[in-house]
C-alpha positions as CSV (number, residue, x, y, z in Angstrom):
1,M,0.0,0.0,0.0
2,C,1.2,3.5,-0.7
3,F,0.8,6.5,1.5
4,F,1.3,10.3,1.2
5,T,1.3,12.1,4.5
6,I,1.1,15.9,4.4
7,L,3.4,17.6,7.0
8,L,3.9,21.3,6.8
9,G,6.5,23.3,8.8
10,I,8.5,26.4,8.7
11,S,10.7,25.0,6.0
12,C,9.6,23.3,2.9
13,V,9.6,19.7,4.1
14,L,7.2,17.1,2.9
15,Y,7.6,13.5,4.0
16,M,6.7,11.0,1.4
17,N,6.2,7.4,2.7
18,Y,5.6,5.2,-0.3
19,Q,6.1,1.7,-1.5
20,V,6.5,0.9,-5.2
21,G,4.9,-2.3,-6.4
22,P,6.4,-4.8,-8.8
23,S,8.0,-3.1,-11.8
24,E,5.8,-3.0,-14.9
25,K,6.4,-5.8,-17.4
26,K,7.4,-4.4,-20.8
27,A,6.6,-6.5,-23.7
28,W,6.1,-6.2,-27.4
29,R,5.1,-8.6,-30.1
30,D,5.8,-7.9,-33.8
31,R,3.3,-9.7,-36.0
32,S,5.0,-8.3,-39.1
33,R,1.7,-7.3,-40.6
34,P,1.7,-5.5,-43.9
35,G,1.2,-1.8,-43.6
36,L,2.1,-1.5,-39.9
37,S,5.2,0.5,-39.0
38,R,7.3,-0.4,-36.0
39,V,7.2,2.1,-33.1
40,Q,10.2,4.3,-33.3
41,D,9.4,7.6,-31.7
42,V,7.2,6.3,-28.9
43,K,8.9,6.5,-25.5
44,E,7.8,3.3,-23.9
45,I,5.5,0.3,-24.1
46,L,4.0,-1.2,-21.0
47,L,2.0,-4.4,-21.0
48,F,0.1,-5.3,-17.8
49,E,-1.2,-8.9,-17.5
50,N,-3.8,-9.8,-15.0
51,L,-2.5,-13.3,-14.6
52,E,-0.9,-15.1,-11.7
53,S,2.3,-15.8,-13.6
54,S,5.9,-15.0,-12.9
55,F,8.5,-14.0,-15.5
56,S,12.2,-14.5,-15.4
57,S,14.6,-12.2,-17.1
58,S,15.1,-14.8,-19.8
59,Q,11.4,-14.8,-20.7
60,V,10.8,-11.0,-21.0
61,S,13.3,-8.6,-22.5
62,T,13.2,-4.9,-21.7
63,E,15.9,-4.2,-24.2
64,D,14.8,-5.9,-27.5
65,P,11.0,-5.5,-28.2
66,E,11.1,-8.5,-30.6
67,K,11.9,-10.8,-27.6
68,G,8.8,-9.7,-25.6
69,F,5.6,-11.8,-25.7
70,V,1.9,-11.8,-24.7
71,I,0.5,-14.6,-22.7
72,P,-2.4,-16.2,-24.6
73,N,-5.9,-15.4,-23.4
74,D,-7.2,-18.3,-21.4
75,G,-10.0,-16.5,-19.7
76,G,-12.8,-17.9,-21.8
77,D,-15.0,-16.5,-24.5
78,P,-16.1,-13.9,-25.4
79,D,-13.1,-11.6,-25.0
80,F,-13.0,-8.1,-26.4
81,Y,-10.9,-5.0,-26.7
82,G,-11.3,-1.2,-26.3
83,V,-8.8,1.5,-27.4
84,M,-8.7,4.9,-25.7
85,F,-6.4,7.7,-26.7
86,D,-5.6,10.4,-24.0
87,A,-4.6,13.7,-25.5
88,G,-3.2,15.5,-22.5
89,S,-1.4,18.8,-22.1
90,T,2.0,17.1,-21.6
91,G,1.8,14.2,-24.1
92,S,-0.4,11.7,-25.9
93,R,-1.1,8.2,-24.6
94,V,-2.9,5.1,-25.8
95,H,-4.5,2.5,-23.6
96,V,-5.6,-0.8,-25.1
97,F,-7.7,-2.9,-22.7
98,H,-8.4,-6.6,-23.1
99,F,-11.5,-7.8,-21.2
100,V,-13.4,-11.1,-20.8
101,A,-17.0,-11.5,-19.7
102,A,-19.0,-14.6,-19.6
103,D,-22.5,-15.7,-18.5
104,G,-23.7,-12.1,-18.0
105,S,-21.0,-11.4,-15.3
106,P,-19.2,-8.1,-15.0
107,P,-16.2,-7.7,-17.3
108,T,-12.8,-8.8,-16.0
109,L,-9.8,-6.9,-17.2
110,L,-7.1,-9.3,-18.5
111,A,-4.4,-7.0,-19.9
112,E,-3.6,-3.5,-20.8
113,L,-1.2,-2.0,-23.4
114,Y,0.0,1.5,-22.5
115,N,2.1,3.6,-24.8
116,Y,2.9,7.3,-24.9
117,T,4.7,10.2,-26.5
118,K,5.9,13.3,-24.7
119,V,4.5,15.8,-27.3
120,G,1.0,17.1,-26.5
121,L,-1.5,17.2,-29.3
122,S,-2.1,20.9,-28.6
123,K,1.5,21.6,-29.8
124,F,0.2,21.0,-33.3
125,A,-2.6,23.6,-33.1
126,K,-1.5,25.3,-36.3
127,K,-0.8,22.0,-38.1
128,P,-3.7,19.5,-37.4
129,E,-2.6,16.9,-39.9
130,E,0.8,16.7,-38.3
131,G,-0.9,16.4,-34.9
132,A,-2.9,13.4,-36.2
133,S,0.2,11.9,-37.7
134,S,1.9,12.1,-34.3
135,L,-0.6,9.5,-33.0
136,K,0.0,7.0,-35.8
137,P,2.8,5.1,-33.9
138,L,0.5,4.7,-31.0
139,L,-2.3,3.5,-33.3
140,D,0.1,1.0,-34.8
141,A,1.1,-0.3,-31.4
142,A,-2.6,-0.8,-30.6
143,L,-3.1,-2.8,-33.8
144,N,-0.1,-4.9,-33.1
145,F,-1.6,-5.8,-29.7
146,I,-5.1,-6.7,-30.8
147,P,-5.6,-9.9,-32.9
148,A,-6.5,-9.0,-36.5
149,E,-9.8,-10.8,-36.2
150,K,-10.8,-8.5,-33.4
151,W,-10.0,-5.2,-35.1
152,S,-13.4,-4.5,-36.6
153,S,-15.2,-5.1,-33.3
154,S,-12.7,-3.1,-31.2
155,P,-13.9,0.5,-30.8
156,V,-11.4,3.4,-30.7
157,A,-11.8,6.9,-29.4
158,L,-9.8,9.9,-28.3
159,K,-10.6,12.2,-25.5
160,A,-8.6,15.4,-25.1
161,T,-8.1,17.0,-21.7
162,A,-6.8,20.3,-20.5
163,G,-4.3,21.0,-23.3
164,L,-7.0,21.2,-26.0
165,R,-9.5,22.9,-23.6
166,L,-7.2,25.9,-23.6
167,L,-7.0,26.2,-27.4
168,P,-9.2,28.4,-29.5
169,E,-12.3,26.4,-30.5
170,E,-11.5,26.4,-34.3
171,E,-8.0,25.1,-33.7
172,A,-9.2,22.4,-31.3
173,D,-11.9,21.3,-33.8
174,A,-9.4,21.1,-36.7
175,L,-7.2,18.8,-34.6
176,L,-10.1,16.6,-33.6
177,E,-11.3,16.3,-37.2
178,A,-7.8,15.3,-38.4
179,V,-7.6,12.6,-35.7
180,Y,-11.1,11.3,-36.6
181,Q,-10.0,10.9,-40.2
182,L,-7.0,8.9,-39.0
183,F,-9.2,6.6,-37.0
184,C,-11.7,6.2,-39.9
185,D,-8.8,5.1,-42.1
186,S,-7.8,2.4,-39.6
187,P,-9.3,-1.1,-39.4
188,L,-10.7,-0.5,-35.9
189,H,-14.4,0.2,-35.2
190,V,-15.2,3.9,-35.1
191,E,-18.5,5.2,-33.6
192,V,-20.1,8.5,-34.7
193,K,-17.8,11.5,-34.4
194,E,-19.3,12.9,-31.2
195,K,-18.7,9.6,-29.4
196,S,-15.3,9.0,-30.9
197,I,-13.4,12.3,-30.8
198,T,-14.2,14.7,-27.9
199,I,-12.7,17.2,-25.5
200,L,-13.3,15.5,-22.2
201,E,-15.2,17.7,-19.8
202,G,-13.5,18.0,-16.5
203,N,-16.3,16.5,-14.5
204,M,-16.3,13.4,-16.7
205,E,-12.5,13.1,-16.3
206,G,-13.0,13.0,-12.6
207,I,-15.9,10.4,-12.8
208,Y,-13.9,8.2,-15.1
209,I,-10.9,8.0,-12.9
210,W,-13.1,7.5,-9.8
211,F,-14.8,4.6,-11.7
212,T,-11.4,3.1,-12.7
213,L,-10.1,3.3,-9.1
214,N,-13.1,1.6,-7.6
215,F,-13.4,-0.9,-10.4
216,L,-9.9,-2.1,-9.9
217,L,-10.4,-2.2,-6.1
218,G,-13.4,-4.5,-6.7
219,V,-15.8,-2.4,-4.6
220,L,-18.3,-1.5,-7.3
221,G,-21.4,-3.6,-7.0
222,S,-20.2,-4.9,-3.6
223,S,-22.6,-4.8,-0.7
224,D,-20.0,-4.9,2.0
225,K,-17.3,-2.5,0.6
226,S,-17.4,1.3,0.5
227,T,-16.2,3.3,-2.5
228,V,-13.2,5.5,-2.1
229,G,-12.6,9.1,-3.3
230,A,-10.3,10.0,-6.2
231,L,-7.9,13.0,-6.5
232,D,-6.3,13.5,-9.9
233,L,-3.6,16.0,-10.8
234,G,-2.8,16.5,-14.4
235,G,-0.7,19.1,-16.2
236,G,-3.6,21.5,-16.8
237,S,-6.3,20.6,-14.3
238,T,-7.1,18.8,-11.1
239,Q,-10.2,16.7,-10.2
240,I,-11.9,15.6,-7.0
241,T,-14.6,12.9,-7.1
242,F,-16.3,10.8,-4.4
243,V,-19.6,9.4,-3.3
244,P,-20.8,11.8,-0.6
245,N,-22.4,10.5,2.6
246,S,-23.0,13.9,4.3
247,P,-26.3,15.8,3.6
248,D,-24.2,19.0,3.9
249,T,-21.9,17.8,1.0
250,L,-24.9,17.0,-1.1
251,R,-26.6,20.2,-0.4
252,E,-23.5,22.4,-1.1
253,G,-22.5,20.3,-4.1
254,E,-26.0,20.6,-5.7
255,K,-25.9,24.4,-5.2
256,L,-22.5,24.5,-7.0
257,N,-23.7,22.0,-9.7
258,Y,-20.9,19.5,-8.5
259,I,-23.2,16.5,-8.1
260,D,-23.5,14.0,-11.0
261,T,-24.5,10.4,-11.5
262,F,-22.8,7.4,-13.0
263,R,-24.4,4.0,-13.8
264,F,-22.6,0.7,-13.5
265,L,-24.4,-2.6,-13.8
266,H,-27.7,-2.1,-12.0
267,K,-26.7,0.6,-9.7
268,T,-26.5,4.4,-10.1
269,F,-24.0,6.3,-8.0
270,K,-24.5,9.9,-7.1
271,V,-21.1,11.5,-7.0
272,Y,-19.5,14.8,-6.0
273,T,-17.2,15.8,-8.8
274,H,-15.5,18.9,-10.1
275,S,-12.5,19.8,-12.3
276,Y,-10.5,22.9,-11.7
277,L,-9.0,24.1,-15.0
278,G,-5.8,26.0,-14.3
279,L,-4.9,24.0,-11.2
280,G,-3.0,21.3,-13.0
281,L,0.7,21.1,-11.9
282,K,2.2,22.7,-15.0
283,E,-0.5,25.3,-15.6
284,A,-0.5,26.3,-11.9
285,R,3.3,26.6,-11.9
286,L,3.1,28.9,-14.9
287,Q,0.2,31.0,-13.5
288,T,1.8,31.3,-10.1
289,M,5.0,32.5,-11.7
290,K,3.1,35.1,-13.6
291,L,1.3,36.3,-10.5
292,D,4.5,36.3,-8.5
293,H,6.3,38.2,-11.3
294,N,3.7,40.9,-11.5
295,I,4.0,41.5,-7.7
296,I,7.8,41.5,-7.7
297,S,8.1,43.7,-10.9
298,K,6.3,46.5,-9.1
299,K,9.1,46.6,-6.5
300,L,11.9,46.5,-9.0
301,Q,12.8,49.6,-11.0
302,P,13.6,49.3,-13.8
303,T,12.5,45.8,-14.6
304,T,14.6,43.8,-17.0
305,S,12.4,40.7,-17.4
306,K,10.4,40.2,-20.6
307,G,8.6,37.6,-22.6
308,N,8.6,34.2,-21.0
309,V,11.0,35.1,-18.3
310,F,9.6,35.5,-14.8
311,Y,10.8,36.6,-11.4
312,S,10.1,33.9,-8.8
313,S,10.1,33.7,-5.0
314,C,10.1,29.9,-5.2
315,L,13.8,29.3,-6.1
316,P,16.9,29.6,-3.9
317,P,19.0,32.8,-4.1
318,N,21.1,33.5,-7.3
319,T,19.5,30.7,-9.4
320,T,17.9,30.7,-12.8
321,H,16.1,27.7,-14.3
322,S,14.0,26.9,-17.4
323,W,11.3,24.5,-18.2
324,E,9.0,23.6,-21.1
325,F,5.2,23.5,-21.2
326,N,2.9,23.2,-24.2
327,G,5.8,23.7,-26.6
328,L,7.1,26.9,-25.0
329,T,10.1,27.5,-22.8
330,Y,9.8,29.5,-19.6
331,T,12.6,30.8,-17.4
332,A,12.4,31.6,-13.7
333,L,14.8,34.1,-12.1
334,S,15.2,33.9,-8.3
335,V,14.7,37.1,-6.3
336,S,15.1,35.5,-2.9
337,T,17.9,36.8,-0.7
338,D,17.4,34.4,2.3
339,I,17.3,30.7,1.7
340,G,15.4,30.3,5.0
341,A,12.6,32.4,3.7
342,V,12.0,30.6,0.4
343,Y,9.3,28.3,1.7
344,D,7.3,31.0,3.4
345,E,7.5,33.3,0.4
346,C,6.6,30.5,-2.1
347,R,3.7,29.2,0.0
348,S,2.4,32.8,0.4
349,I,2.1,33.4,-3.4
350,T,0.8,29.8,-4.0
351,K,-2.0,30.4,-1.4
352,R,-2.9,33.6,-3.1
353,Y,-3.2,31.9,-6.5
354,I,-5.3,29.0,-5.1
355,N,-7.5,31.4,-3.2
356,D,-8.2,33.2,-6.5
357,M,-9.3,29.9,-8.1
358,N,-12.2,29.5,-5.5
359,V,-11.6,25.9,-4.7
360,H,-14.5,24.4,-2.7
361,S,-13.6,22.4,0.4
362,P,-16.2,19.5,0.7
363,P,-17.2,19.1,4.4
364,E,-16.5,15.4,4.7
365,V,-13.1,15.0,3.0
366,Y,-11.4,14.6,6.4
367,S,-13.4,11.5,7.2
368,M,-13.1,9.7,3.8
369,K,-10.4,7.5,2.3
370,F,-8.9,9.0,-0.8
371,Y,-6.5,7.9,-3.5
372,A,-4.3,10.5,-5.2
373,M,-3.1,9.9,-8.8
374,S,-1.0,11.3,-11.6
375,Y,1.3,14.1,-10.5
376,F,0.4,13.5,-6.9
377,W,2.2,10.2,-7.3
378,T,5.1,11.2,-9.6
379,R,6.2,14.2,-7.6
380,G,5.8,12.3,-4.3
381,S,7.8,9.3,-5.5
382,E,10.8,11.3,-6.7
383,V,12.2,11.9,-3.2
384,H,11.5,10.8,0.4
385,L,12.4,14.2,1.9
386,I,12.1,17.5,0.0
387,V,13.8,20.7,1.2
388,C,13.7,24.0,-0.6
389,N,17.5,24.5,-0.8
390,N,18.0,21.2,-2.7
391,V,17.5,22.1,-6.3
392,Q,20.5,20.9,-8.3
393,E,18.7,18.1,-10.2
394,K,15.0,19.1,-9.8
395,P,14.9,22.9,-9.4
396,F,11.1,23.1,-9.5
397,L,10.4,20.1,-7.2
398,C,10.0,22.2,-4.1
399,M,7.7,24.7,-5.8
400,D,5.6,21.8,-7.1
401,M,5.3,20.2,-3.7
402,V,4.4,23.5,-2.1
403,F,1.6,23.8,-4.6
404,I,0.4,20.2,-4.0
405,S,0.4,20.6,-0.2
406,T,-1.4,24.0,-0.4
407,L,-4.0,22.6,-2.9
408,L,-4.7,19.7,-0.6
409,T,-4.9,21.7,2.6
410,K,-6.0,25.3,1.7
411,G,-7.9,24.2,-1.4
412,Y,-9.7,20.9,-0.8
413,G,-9.6,21.2,3.0
414,F,-7.6,18.1,4.1
415,E,-5.9,18.3,7.5
416,H,-2.1,18.7,7.6
417,D,-1.7,15.2,8.9
418,A,-4.1,13.6,6.4
419,V,-2.9,10.3,4.8
420,L,-3.6,9.8,1.2
421,E,-2.9,6.6,-0.7
422,I,-0.9,7.3,-3.9
423,C,-0.3,4.0,-5.6
424,P,0.1,4.5,-9.4
425,K,-1.6,1.2,-10.0
426,I,-4.0,-1.2,-8.4
427,G,-2.9,-4.8,-8.7
428,K,-1.1,-4.8,-12.0
429,F,-3.0,-2.0,-13.7
430,E,-2.4,1.7,-14.0
431,V,-5.1,4.0,-12.4
432,S,-6.3,6.4,-15.1
433,W,-9.5,7.8,-16.4
434,A,-9.0,5.9,-19.6
435,L,-10.4,2.6,-18.3
436,G,-13.6,4.3,-17.2
437,A,-13.9,6.0,-20.5
438,T,-13.3,2.8,-22.3
439,I,-16.1,1.0,-20.4
440,D,-18.4,3.9,-21.4
441,L,-17.3,3.6,-25.0
442,L,-17.9,-0.2,-25.0
443,H,-21.4,0.3,-23.6
444,T,-22.1,2.8,-26.5
445,H,-20.8,0.2,-29.0
446,W,-22.9,-2.6,-27.4
447,D,-26.0,-0.4,-27.4
448,H,-25.7,0.2,-31.1
449,L,-25.2,-3.5,-31.8
450,A,-28.3,-4.3,-29.7
451,K,-30.4,-1.9,-31.8
452,E,-29.1,-3.4,-35.0
453,T,-30.2,-7.0,-34.0
């Protein structure tokens, strides 16, 4: 089990107690099918098998993809696949899920192929065809994973998150249209456009990841297990989703339009869910820097900063560091003179930014069990102990952790000693909204099939 304990003091110190599960199994099978290109510019392929099997180093190679393999499906018939593309602000990913369901029972997830690039689709805002082409290696990886006889019955969809939400509507629409044409030219099943290519609304992103989490935990449909809450932190937005038990939470949530429903099997769940655009890790870092810069610039005469260069209170004295986001490079110039004051100054400007975003604090978060995903995990797992004067290798890590802790405590309302579980996967599967979205996509596909018969 993985835990994230929030401890705040006079210096920037966050203790991260975590335990990483078994390393992901990397595998690849090359079927040498005509017309399929080998993956060259995709960063990594991860294959997760829901099978009680062990692998020796001689059986699975992480060096040569041709030596990898896929365990044959022995879960029964019928088995089926779903393909979900996640176009995020920091990169594009594909998830291919392999399920089996028999005798009317709920589907069981057998395996997942996960693959990604580090170039966000929004980077191609002015060149939509190039944006679609950037997804082709991911599409080829999906086709290599799915048996050819299953292609035509395996639906594919793309859902874009915060990166495309921030683009002008005409640019986002052009990108989505180009991707839709790419899918239509593939041998996979493609639903109508509005079901296949969409910008994922923030509340649905939260609901999907909540579903994924509770599906993998095996609590959905259980009469003796309670659901857990989900916290997600992406590059451009953050989401909170849970099933409220308190009438106060329901009442406040309904006033804010934060209450939604989600159906699974024969049960409908009423959930509290909201997405805060602008409070993703990368976007918040940028906007906090801009706010900090505007305040600092008024004190400095004359100012020498311009363009994408910002004064920052969140770096140690006499340091300058750059970072990239959405295809642009930003530079932060430290203005701190006292290393001991960095944490307080950074947290002060971070609190001001979060306060401006009007984050609602649900009344019952302190009494519920929550899992935190995405950047909550990746930042927390990078170090055990984070101090604001240690920036040689990860100059923005302290700033990011100050933001995370402030978001959790001053935003969502968690206590300073709250314990969050931050495992990146449940069992052998990654926790992401893509699984929930794929189940939703498959239901749409099955509904259409039922109408045709």
